[in-house]
Structures are given as structure tokens and as C-alpha cells.
Residue, then its C-alpha position, 0 to 999 in steps of 0.5 A: x791918272x798918268x802924268x807926263x812932262x809934255x802933257x800929251x796922252x799916250x794914244x793910238x796902238x802902241x802893240x798890234x791890237x791894243x789901243x790906248x788913251x791915258x796920261x790925262x795929267x790930272x786935268x781936262x777931263x774932256x781932254x781924256x773923254x777926247x782921247x778915249x773916243x777918238x781911240x775907240x773909233x781907231x779900234x773900229x777902224x773909223x778914221x775922225x777929224x778928232x783921231x788926226x787931232x791926236x795922232x798929230x800931238x808929240x810922244x809923252x815925255x817921262x817926268x824926272x826922277x823922285x822927288x823932283x816929280x812929286x813936288x813939281x807934279x804938286x805945284x803944276x797941278x796946284x798952278x793948272x786947278x787955279x788956272x781952270x777955275x771952275x771949269 
């Protein structure tokens, strides 16, 4: 699991020939799976609507320094888990 401040994955070609779909923030298994599928499609040179959606997302923003990151992340994840319910 990787976390970032604006809850978007690090997606796409991060170096020549190196593709990534990471930074899922601990929730949303379907989002992580979709990002992985879109990255795999990109590797194969396939253009899809899913890939275009992920390409339009903002760049991930780093979290603040410790201990604020740990405290804030735990509170935020607990809130999002509560909101997600039985998803």
C-alpha cells in the first residue's frame, strides 16, 4: 500500500519502459485493480477509456512529515472505511 495526499495513483510510464500503478491509499480494491489493468494496457500499447481516465488524474502529492502523516492517515483511513461500509 502506498499513500499520498490527494488519493490518486502514481500511474503510467514513470521511466522509459517502466510502468506503474501504485499509491492506492489502502482503500478501493477496484480502483487499484483498474489502475493495474490500465497500466498493463499501456505496456501493450492498447488505448482504452480506462487508460484515458487514469491519464487525466493529477500527479500524486506527498504526505506531510511524521508524526502528522501517521496520525492523519489513520484518522482519514478509518473515516473512509466507515464511509465505504460493506463495499
